[in-house]
C-alpha positions as CSV (number, residue, x, y, z in Angstrom):
1,M,16.6,50.2,4.1
2,N,14.0,48.7,0.9
3,V,11.1,51.4,0.0
4,L,8.2,48.9,1.0
5,D,9.4,48.5,4.6
6,S,9.5,51.8,5.4
7,I,7.4,54.0,7.6
8,E,5.1,55.5,4.9
9,F,4.2,52.7,3.3
10,R,3.5,50.5,6.7
11,R,1.0,54.1,7.4
12,W,-0.6,53.4,4.0
13,R,-0.9,49.8,3.3
14,P,-4.1,49.1,5.1
15,L,-5.6,51.5,2.1
16,L,-3.4,50.6,-0.7
17,F,-5.1,49.6,-4.2
18,S,-2.6,47.4,-5.5
19,F,-2.8,46.5,-9.2
20,A,-0.2,44.2,-9.0
21,V,-0.1,41.9,-11.7
22,A,2.4,38.9,-11.6
23,A,2.8,35.4,-13.1
24,L,5.3,33.4,-10.8
25,L,5.6,33.2,-7.0
26,L,7.7,35.9,-5.1
27,A,9.6,32.8,-4.1
28,H,10.6,32.4,-7.9
29,A,12.6,35.4,-7.4
30,P,15.7,35.2,-5.7
31,A,15.5,37.0,-2.3
32,A,19.4,38.2,-2.6
33,L,18.9,40.4,-5.3
34,A,17.5,43.9,-4.9
35,W,15.4,44.3,-8.1
36,F,14.5,47.9,-8.7
37,Q,10.9,48.6,-7.1
38,P,8.3,51.0,-8.0
39,S,7.4,52.9,-5.2
40,A,6.7,56.3,-3.6
41,P,8.0,59.5,-4.8
42,G,11.8,60.4,-4.1
43,T,12.8,56.6,-4.6
44,D,11.9,55.9,-7.6
45,P,12.8,58.0,-10.8
46,N,10.1,56.8,-13.0
47,F,6.9,57.6,-12.0
48,E,5.2,58.6,-8.8
49,I,3.3,56.7,-7.1
50,D,1.9,59.2,-4.7
51,V,0.7,58.3,-0.7
52,P,-2.4,59.3,-0.6
53,A,-2.7,58.6,-4.5
54,N,-3.3,61.5,-6.8
55,A,-2.3,61.8,-10.5
56,L,-0.7,65.4,-10.6
57,D,3.2,65.6,-11.5
58,E,4.5,67.5,-9.1
59,S,7.7,69.4,-9.6
60,G,9.3,68.5,-6.8
61,Y,9.9,64.8,-7.8
62,A,11.6,63.4,-11.0
63,G,9.2,60.9,-11.6
64,D,6.4,61.4,-14.4
65,D,2.6,60.9,-13.3
66,W,-0.6,60.4,-15.1
67,E,-0.8,64.4,-15.5
68,T,2.5,63.6,-17.3
69,V,0.3,60.9,-19.7
70,Y,-2.5,62.7,-19.8
71,K,-0.8,65.8,-21.9
72,C,2.4,63.9,-23.1
73,K,0.5,61.2,-25.0
74,Q,0.7,62.4,-28.7
75,G,-2.9,61.3,-30.2
76,G,-4.4,61.2,-26.3
77,I,-7.2,62.9,-25.3
78,G,-5.3,65.8,-23.3
79,Y,-2.6,66.1,-25.4
80,N,-0.9,69.3,-25.1
81,A,2.6,69.7,-26.8
82,T,2.9,73.6,-24.5
83,D,1.5,71.7,-21.2
84,C,3.4,68.5,-21.8
85,A,7.0,70.6,-22.4
86,A,6.0,72.4,-19.2
87,L,5.9,69.1,-17.5
88,G,9.3,68.0,-19.3
89,G,7.7,65.5,-21.0
90,F,8.2,62.0,-20.1
91,N,11.2,60.7,-18.9
92,A,14.2,59.1,-20.7
93,N,13.1,55.3,-19.1
94,F,9.8,56.0,-20.7
95,V,8.5,53.4,-22.9
96,N,5.0,52.9,-24.3
97,T,1.6,54.4,-22.7
98,T,-2.4,53.4,-23.0
99,G,-2.8,56.9,-22.7
100,I,-5.5,58.0,-20.4
101,L,-8.4,55.9,-22.0
102,P,-12.3,56.8,-20.8
103,D,-15.1,54.5,-20.7
104,P,-17.8,56.8,-19.6
105,S,-21.2,55.3,-19.2
106,P,-23.1,53.8,-21.3
107,E,-19.8,52.3,-23.4
108,S,-18.2,48.5,-23.2
109,I,-19.4,46.5,-20.7
110,F,-19.1,42.7,-20.8
111,W,-22.5,40.9,-21.6
112,K,-23.5,37.1,-21.9
113,G,-22.4,34.2,-19.6
114,G,-19.5,33.0,-21.2
115,S,-17.5,36.6,-20.5
116,K,-15.4,34.9,-17.3
117,D,-11.5,35.3,-16.6
118,T,-11.5,31.5,-16.8
119,N,-12.6,31.4,-20.5
120,D,-10.7,32.8,-23.4
121,V,-11.2,36.2,-25.0
122,S,-13.0,34.4,-27.8
123,Q,-15.9,33.8,-25.3
124,W,-15.9,37.4,-24.1
125,W,-19.0,39.4,-25.2
126,W,-19.5,43.0,-24.9
127,K,-22.0,45.6,-25.7
128,D,-22.7,49.3,-24.7
129,G,-24.6,49.3,-21.3
130,S,-25.0,49.7,-17.5
131,V,-23.2,48.5,-15.0
132,P,-23.9,49.0,-10.6
133,D,-22.2,52.2,-10.0
134,K,-19.7,50.5,-7.6
135,D,-18.3,48.5,-11.0
136,Q,-18.7,51.5,-13.4
137,L,-15.1,52.4,-14.5
138,L,-14.3,55.8,-15.7
139,H,-10.5,55.6,-17.2
140,G,-8.1,53.7,-16.8
141,G,-4.4,53.1,-18.1
142,A,-0.7,51.7,-18.2
143,V,2.4,53.0,-19.0
144,A,5.7,51.0,-19.3
145,Y,9.3,52.1,-18.0
146,Q,12.7,50.7,-18.1
147,A,15.2,50.4,-15.5
148,N,18.2,48.9,-15.0
149,D,20.4,48.2,-12.1
150,A,22.9,45.6,-10.7
151,D,19.8,42.7,-11.8
152,G,19.8,44.3,-15.3
153,E,17.1,45.9,-17.6
154,Q,13.7,45.1,-16.0
155,L,10.3,46.3,-17.8
156,I,8.0,48.4,-15.0
157,M,4.9,49.0,-15.2
158,Y,2.3,51.5,-13.9
159,L,-1.8,51.2,-14.0
160,F,-4.3,53.6,-12.7
161,A,-8.1,53.5,-12.7
162,D,-10.8,55.5,-11.3
163,R,-14.2,54.5,-10.7
164,Y,-17.6,56.1,-10.5
165,A,-19.2,55.2,-7.1
166,N,-17.4,54.1,-4.0
167,D,-20.0,52.6,-2.0
168,G,-20.6,49.2,-1.9
169,D,-18.1,46.1,-2.2
170,A,-16.5,45.5,-5.6
171,L,-13.9,43.3,-7.3
172,M,-11.4,44.7,-9.7
173,G,-9.2,42.4,-12.2
174,A,-6.3,43.9,-14.9
175,W,-4.7,41.9,-17.8
176,F,-1.6,42.4,-19.6
177,F,-1.8,40.1,-22.6
178,Q,0.8,39.4,-25.2
179,N,-1.5,39.2,-28.3
180,E,-3.8,42.4,-29.0
181,V,-7.0,42.1,-27.7
182,A,-9.7,44.7,-29.2
183,P,-13.1,44.5,-30.0
184,D,-13.8,42.8,-33.5
185,P,-15.3,45.3,-36.1
186,E,-16.6,42.1,-38.2
187,H,-18.0,40.7,-35.8
188,P,-19.9,43.0,-33.1
189,G,-20.2,42.2,-29.7
190,Q,-16.8,40.2,-29.4
191,F,-13.5,40.2,-29.4
192,I,-10.4,39.5,-31.5
193,G,-7.5,38.1,-29.6
194,V,-6.6,35.1,-27.6
195,H,-4.7,33.9,-24.5
196,K,-1.5,33.1,-24.7
197,N,0.3,31.3,-21.8
198,G,2.2,33.8,-19.7
199,D,-0.9,36.5,-19.8
200,I,-1.5,37.6,-16.5
201,V,-4.1,38.8,-14.3
202,W,-4.7,40.3,-10.8
203,F,-7.5,40.1,-8.8
204,G,-7.9,42.9,-6.1
205,S,-11.2,42.7,-3.4
206,F,-12.5,45.6,-2.1
207,T,-14.8,46.3,1.0
208,G,-16.3,49.0,3.0
209,G,-16.3,50.9,-0.2
210,G,-13.0,50.2,-1.5
211,V,-10.4,48.7,0.7
212,V,-8.4,46.3,-0.2
213,S,-9.2,43.0,1.6
214,S,-7.2,40.4,-0.8
215,L,-5.0,39.8,-3.9
216,E,-4.2,36.8,-6.0
217,I,-2.6,36.8,-8.7
218,A,-2.8,34.2,-11.9
219,K,-1.5,33.5,-15.3
220,W,-2.8,31.7,-18.2
221,N,-2.0,28.6,-18.7
222,D,-3.2,26.1,-21.2
223,P,-1.7,22.4,-21.8
224,G,-2.5,23.0,-25.6
225,L,-0.6,25.7,-25.8
226,P,3.5,26.3,-25.4
227,G,5.0,27.8,-22.5
228,Y,2.6,25.4,-20.2
229,D,3.5,25.3,-16.8
230,A,3.0,21.6,-15.7
231,T,4.0,22.4,-11.6
232,C,0.6,24.3,-11.6
233,A,-1.4,20.7,-11.9
234,Q,0.1,19.4,-8.6
235,N,-0.8,21.7,-6.1
236,S,-3.8,22.7,-4.8
237,D,-5.2,26.0,-2.8
238,P,-3.4,27.4,-0.8
239,N,-0.3,25.9,-2.1
240,V,1.0,28.3,-4.8
241,P,1.3,27.7,-7.9
242,Y,-2.0,25.5,-8.5
243,Q,-4.7,25.4,-11.2
244,V,-7.8,26.9,-10.4
245,G,-10.0,23.6,-11.0
246,N,-10.7,22.7,-14.3
247,T,-9.7,26.2,-15.5
248,K,-7.1,27.3,-17.9
249,L,-5.8,30.0,-14.8
250,C,-3.1,28.9,-12.6
251,V,-2.8,30.9,-9.4
252,V,0.9,31.7,-8.8
253,A,0.1,34.3,-5.4
254,K,-2.2,35.4,-2.8
255,G,-1.4,38.1,-0.5
256,Q,-0.9,41.8,-0.1
257,G,2.4,42.3,-1.5
258,G,5.4,44.0,0.4
259,A,8.8,44.5,1.1
260,G,11.1,43.4,-2.2
261,S,7.6,42.3,-3.9
262,G,8.2,44.2,-7.4
263,Y,4.9,45.9,-6.8
264,F,3.3,48.9,-5.3
265,A,0.7,50.9,-5.1
266,S,-1.4,53.3,-3.8
267,V,-5.5,54.5,-3.4
268,N,-6.4,58.3,-2.6
269,T,-7.7,58.8,1.2
270,G,-9.5,62.4,0.5
271,D,-10.4,64.2,-2.2
272,E,-7.8,64.6,-5.0
273,Q,-7.9,67.1,-7.9
274,S,-8.2,65.2,-11.3
275,P,-6.2,66.4,-14.3
276,W,-8.8,65.0,-16.5
277,P,-12.7,65.4,-16.7
278,Y,-13.9,63.5,-14.0
279,T,-17.7,63.7,-12.5
280,P,-18.4,61.4,-9.4
281,K,-21.6,59.8,-8.2
282,Q,-21.2,62.1,-5.3
283,G,-18.3,65.1,-4.8
284,T,-16.8,67.9,-6.4
285,D,-16.5,67.8,-9.9
286,G,-13.1,67.6,-11.5
287,Y,-11.9,65.5,-7.6
288,F,-11.5,62.1,-7.0
289,P,-13.4,61.1,-3.8
290,Y,-11.4,59.0,-1.2
291,N,-11.1,55.1,-2.6
292,S,-11.9,55.9,-6.0
293,F,-8.5,56.6,-8.0
294,F,-6.0,53.8,-7.2
295,E,-2.8,53.3,-8.7
296,G,0.3,50.7,-8.9
297,G,3.6,50.0,-10.2
298,I,4.8,46.1,-11.0
299,N,7.9,45.1,-11.6
300,I,7.3,42.3,-14.4
301,T,10.9,41.0,-15.0
302,Q,11.1,40.5,-11.4
303,L,7.4,38.7,-11.0
304,L,8.2,36.7,-14.1
305,G,11.8,35.8,-14.0
306,S,12.0,36.8,-17.7
307,T,10.2,39.9,-19.9
308,P,7.7,39.2,-21.9
309,C,6.5,41.4,-24.9
310,F,2.6,42.8,-24.1
311,S,0.4,44.5,-26.6
312,S,-3.1,44.8,-24.6
313,F,-4.0,45.7,-21.4
314,L,-7.7,45.7,-19.5
315,I,-9.1,46.4,-16.2
316,E,-12.2,44.8,-15.0
317,S,-14.6,45.1,-12.9
318,R,-16.3,41.5,-11.7
319,S,-19.4,40.4,-9.6
320,S,-17.7,38.6,-7.0
321,T,-14.6,37.0,-5.8
322,S,-14.5,33.8,-7.7
323,E,-12.4,33.2,-10.6
324,T,-15.2,32.6,-12.4
325,A,-17.1,35.0,-11.5
326,Q,-18.9,37.4,-14.5
327,L,-17.7,40.6,-15.6
328,K,-19.0,43.8,-15.3
329,D,-16.9,47.0,-16.7
330,F,-13.7,46.8,-18.6
331,V,-11.5,49.3,-20.2
332,L,-9.1,48.7,-22.5
333,G,-6.0,49.4,-24.6
334,S,-3.2,49.0,-26.4
335,I,0.2,48.8,-24.8
336,N,3.3,47.2,-26.9
337,T,5.9,46.9,-24.6
338,C,8.1,45.6,-27.7
339,K,7.6,47.5,-30.5
340,I,9.1,48.0,-33.7
341,S,8.5,50.0,-36.7
342,V,9.3,49.0,-40.0
343,D,10.3,51.6,-42.8
344,K,11.0,49.6,-46.7
345,R,12.5,51.9,-48.8
346,C,13.7,51.7,-52.8
347,D,16.2,53.2,-54.7
348,S,16.2,52.6,-58.8
349,A,18.1,53.2,-61.4
350,L,18.5,52.2,-65.0
351,A,20.2,48.4,-66.1
352,S,23.5,49.0,-67.8
353,N,21.9,47.8,-70.8
354,G,19.0,50.0,-70.7
355,A,16.5,47.4,-71.4
356,S,15.1,47.1,-67.6
357,I,15.5,48.9,-63.9
358,N,17.2,47.6,-60.8
359,D,14.9,48.0,-57.9
360,T,17.4,47.9,-54.7
361,F,15.0,47.6,-51.6
362,G,16.2,47.9,-48.0
363,I,14.2,47.0,-44.6
364,Y,14.8,49.0,-42.1
365,I,13.6,48.6,-38.4
366,K,14.0,50.7,-35.4
367,N,13.2,49.8,-31.8
368,E,10.8,51.6,-30.1
369,G,10.2,48.6,-27.2
370,F,11.5,47.8,-23.8
371,A,13.9,44.9,-24.8
372,A,16.9,44.3,-27.2
373,I,15.5,43.1,-30.6
374,T,17.2,40.0,-31.5
375,G,15.7,39.1,-34.5
376,V,13.4,39.9,-37.3
377,T,10.6,37.8,-39.4
378,L,9.8,39.3,-42.5
379,D,7.0,38.7,-44.7
380,D,7.5,40.5,-48.0
381,T,4.7,38.5,-50.4
382,N,4.0,41.4,-53.1
383,P,5.0,40.9,-56.5
384,P,7.4,40.7,-58.6
385,T,9.4,38.8,-55.5
386,A,9.2,37.3,-52.2
387,Q,11.4,37.8,-49.5
388,D,10.3,35.7,-46.4
389,L,13.3,35.2,-44.0
390,T,13.9,34.7,-40.5
391,I,16.5,37.0,-39.3
392,S,18.6,36.4,-36.5
393,G,21.9,37.5,-34.4
394,L,20.8,41.3,-34.4
395,N,21.0,43.3,-31.0
396,I,18.8,46.2,-32.0
397,A,18.7,48.5,-28.6
398,N,15.8,51.5,-28.7
399,D,18.5,54.2,-30.2
400,G,15.7,55.8,-31.9
401,N,17.4,54.8,-34.9
402,W,16.7,53.0,-38.2
403,H,19.1,49.9,-38.4
404,L,19.0,48.0,-42.0
405,V,18.5,44.3,-41.3
406,H,17.6,43.0,-45.1
407,Q,18.5,44.3,-48.6
408,Y,17.8,43.0,-52.2
409,T,17.7,43.8,-55.7
410,I,15.2,43.2,-58.5
411,N,15.4,43.3,-62.5
412,T,11.8,44.9,-63.6
413,T,10.6,46.4,-66.3
414,T,7.9,48.0,-64.6
415,Q,8.4,51.5,-63.2
416,N,6.6,52.2,-60.1
417,E,7.0,49.0,-58.4
418,S,5.2,48.8,-55.1
419,N,6.0,46.7,-52.6
420,T,5.0,45.7,-49.1
421,V,6.8,44.1,-45.9
422,T,5.4,42.9,-42.3
423,A,8.0,42.5,-39.8
424,I,7.7,40.8,-36.6
425,G,10.3,41.8,-33.9
426,H,11.9,39.0,-31.7
427,A,13.3,40.1,-28.1
428,G,14.9,37.0,-27.0
429,T,11.8,34.3,-27.3
430,A,9.1,36.8,-27.1
431,D,7.5,38.2,-30.1
432,T,6.2,41.7,-31.1
433,A,3.2,42.9,-32.8
434,P,3.8,43.1,-36.8
435,A,4.1,46.3,-38.6
436,T,4.1,47.2,-42.0
437,D,5.5,49.4,-44.4
438,T,5.0,49.3,-48.2
439,V,7.0,51.8,-50.3
440,T,6.5,52.8,-54.1
441,C,9.6,53.1,-56.1
442,P,10.4,56.1,-57.5
443,T,10.1,56.4,-61.4
444,V,13.6,56.0,-62.8
445,P,14.4,58.5,-66.1
446,T,14.3,57.3,-69.6
447,S,14.0,58.5,-73.0
448,A,14.3,57.1,-76.3
449,Q,15.6,57.9,-79.6
450,L,15.4,56.5,-83.4
451,T,16.9,58.1,-86.4
452,V,16.7,57.5,-89.7
453,T,19.7,57.4,-92.5
454,K,18.3,57.0,-96.3
455,N,21.0,57.5,-99.0
456,C,20.5,57.2,-102.8
457,D,23.6,55.1,-104.3
458,K,22.8,55.5,-107.9
459,T,19.7,55.8,-110.5
460,Q,20.0,54.8,-114.1
461,L,18.2,53.0,-117.0
462,T,17.9,49.0,-116.8
463,V,16.7,46.8,-118.7
464,D,13.9,45.8,-116.5
465,T,13.4,41.9,-117.3
466,R,9.6,42.1,-116.7
467,G,9.4,43.4,-119.8
468,T,8.2,41.5,-123.0
469,A,9.2,43.5,-126.0
470,S,12.2,41.0,-128.1
471,T,15.0,44.2,-128.1
472,A,16.8,45.7,-124.8
473,D,16.2,48.7,-126.0
474,D,12.3,48.4,-126.0
475,R,12.7,47.0,-122.1
476,L,14.2,49.8,-120.3
477,N,13.5,51.5,-117.2
478,V,15.0,53.6,-114.4
479,E,15.8,51.4,-111.8
480,V,16.5,53.4,-108.2
481,F,19.3,51.9,-105.9
482,Y,19.7,53.3,-102.1
483,S,21.1,51.9,-98.9
484,G,20.3,53.6,-94.8
485,S,20.5,53.1,-91.4
486,V,17.8,53.1,-88.0
487,C,20.0,53.5,-85.4
488,N,19.2,53.8,-81.6
489,N,22.3,56.7,-81.0
490,N,20.4,58.4,-78.3
491,A,23.8,59.9,-76.1
492,A,21.5,60.9,-73.3
493,A,22.6,59.1,-69.9
494,D,19.0,57.5,-69.4
495,A,18.9,56.2,-73.0
496,V,17.6,53.0,-73.2
497,K,17.4,49.9,-76.0
498,L,14.7,49.5,-78.0
499,F,12.4,46.4,-79.0
500,S,10.3,45.6,-82.1
501,V,11.8,47.8,-84.2
502,Q,10.6,48.2,-87.5
503,A,11.4,50.4,-90.9
504,T,8.9,51.1,-93.7
505,E,9.8,52.7,-97.4
506,V,7.7,55.1,-99.1
507,H,9.1,55.0,-103.2
508,N,8.1,57.6,-104.9
509,G,4.9,58.3,-103.9
510,L,3.8,54.4,-104.1
511,S,2.0,52.5,-101.3
512,P,4.5,51.9,-98.2
513,A,6.2,48.6,-98.0
514,A,7.8,47.0,-95.0
515,L,12.1,47.3,-95.2
516,A,14.0,44.4,-94.9
517,L,16.6,45.4,-92.2
518,T,19.6,43.4,-90.8
519,F,20.3,43.7,-87.2
520,P,23.8,43.5,-85.4
521,G,22.3,41.3,-82.9
522,T,19.3,39.7,-81.9
523,T,16.3,41.0,-84.8
524,G,14.2,43.4,-84.2
525,Q,16.5,44.7,-81.0
526,L,18.7,48.1,-81.2
527,A,21.3,48.4,-78.0
528,V,22.3,52.3,-77.5
529,G,24.6,53.2,-79.8
530,E,23.5,50.1,-82.5
531,C,22.2,50.5,-86.1
532,A,20.2,48.3,-88.4
533,T,21.2,48.8,-91.7
534,F,18.8,48.3,-95.2
535,S,19.9,48.2,-98.9
536,G,17.9,47.2,-101.8
537,S,16.9,48.8,-105.4
538,Y,13.2,49.9,-107.4
539,F,12.1,50.4,-110.2
540,P,9.5,53.6,-109.7
541,N,7.7,53.7,-113.3
542,A,5.4,50.9,-113.7
543,V,5.3,47.8,-116.2
544,S,1.8,48.1,-118.5
545,G,2.8,45.7,-122.0
546,S,5.7,44.9,-123.5
547,N,7.1,47.7,-124.7
548,I,8.8,49.6,-121.4
549,T,10.9,52.3,-123.4
550,A,7.7,53.5,-125.4
551,Q,5.4,53.7,-122.2
552,N,8.1,55.3,-120.0
553,P,10.0,57.4,-122.4
554,V,12.7,59.2,-120.8
555,A,15.0,61.9,-122.5
556,C,18.3,62.4,-120.9
557,T,19.0,65.6,-122.4
558,G,17.7,69.0,-120.8
559,A,16.6,68.7,-117.2
560,N,16.7,65.6,-115.8
561,P,14.1,63.4,-114.1
562,N,14.7,62.4,-110.8
563,W,12.7,60.5,-107.7
564,T,12.5,61.4,-103.9
565,D,11.9,57.8,-101.6
566,T,11.2,58.2,-97.4
567,V,11.9,55.7,-94.6
568,D,10.4,55.6,-91.3
569,A,10.8,53.7,-88.3
570,T,9.2,52.8,-84.9
571,A,10.0,51.1,-82.3
572,T,8.8,50.5,-78.4
573,S,10.5,50.0,-75.0
574,P,8.9,48.8,-72.0
575,L,10.6,51.5,-69.8
576,V,8.9,54.4,-72.1
577,S,5.1,54.4,-72.9
578,G,3.6,54.4,-76.4
579,T,5.4,53.8,-79.7
580,V,9.0,55.2,-80.6
581,D,8.9,57.0,-83.6
582,G,11.7,57.7,-85.9
583,I,12.8,60.8,-87.1
584,A,12.3,60.1,-91.5
585,D,14.6,60.7,-94.0
586,N,14.6,60.5,-97.4
587,A,16.5,60.8,-100.5
588,T,16.5,62.2,-104.2
589,C,17.9,60.2,-106.5
590,P,18.1,61.9,-109.8
591,L,18.6,59.9,-113.5
592,V,22.3,59.2,-114.3
593,C,22.6,60.0,-117.9
594,P,23.6,58.4,-120.6
595,Y,22.3,54.8,-120.2
596,P,25.5,52.6,-120.0
């Protein structure tokens, strides 16, 4: 027997406060299918919609309750790891929750004439202030679960609100937004976010202190947006679906719900204990007076015929039963039913030529929502390269694992490259909210070494052609012959290629002079293991006048004179900081006698 046909349901149906959200006529769902029904404890393994309503997680039932949400929502107002563990935590079908959202007076009320359900969110205004006691909401929230039966995977949403006073008529509404909706931090008093076709709203009319008298379900239906339902304009009230006048609201259902409808709700009929701090206008602190606490459940997949991705949830109080009524109070929170997290990773290694770094980026996706992720769009805009693409053909389940969806390598000469990716998941035709992650690549170890070798080939007396004396013997001078090499002979595994290699030579105390190097490849560059060579000669003695020999007498007897020369070198690499200084070398060249 369907739970909605049970004696218990018929008993409490007159008091049900049904936060029912739907976007298609009940007639659109095949009557022969036995969809999963959110229902009373004992028949719903996900969540307890108690009859009468209460918020406590009772040990006799498998489903969670609002006490579970209060104590187990990490970052929420009542999170306590020990208390959560005692309740058993969220059950395995849990998807996401807003947590318990407080809204103490005088926080966040609607104001200005544009704040109506028939207007887009961009026309709504809010401020801190007060509303009539019966319209003052104190808490609200929603939680999402998945169900899987013969009809396949289904998204079940549970929601609640409590209010300050239970006296007087009031109208309530509940929106599920596909786009993110939140107060605008840059424009105080306004909202960020706009409607998307298929956003759904439930209107509930309450009389006699909170007894439901009627329900109306509508969806946002803008002809200027994708997904417009033209059938709404073809009918009029009461033949659903019908467009509400010249607005963008399309009423898709009216009534109380019931057997097989896909939604179920309850209201408290006496004092019920609150798990969170709660003070009513009249009554005992910590207890909900009758008709002050409401909870409900909705099979979104059954009512819509598809499963959109919701991002935000809002419960509101309204001034009248008209769809164009002025909005009063609200409770707003995030409820991403389709959600991904993105993790960008970087592995870095020295390129084989030692001249650059290979950064290999991997983009990983984790499904943290209801539906399988069938594709992802990546926006990877940071330098030095862009990887903007859409990847389809995926089937990433909510299995708690990270899944690699894209990998690429860039070649760079910059250490610790930083790169950011923004990913939007696709669950069929629905999109998740963007997820962003930035990674900084690890430092690649590098080392540089430049070695200089200087050889004295010979030293001899040579006729110095710079002299002007008439005889060669009067133009004798000492000439020093040398050779050597400048090498990148670093044997370490992290050795780098060297650039801008240059050398200088100091001849026996004279001023440094540039040394001409011969390179095996590109001038100025030495790969690991390569050497540049040099050779030449010089006259260490100065020339002044015509008689060089008389000016620089050299005796080939006794202690022969000698000359010492030094060669130094420098280089650079984009992978190491500063200048790479060579290990200088010198050579001492004695005079070779006798003169030939």
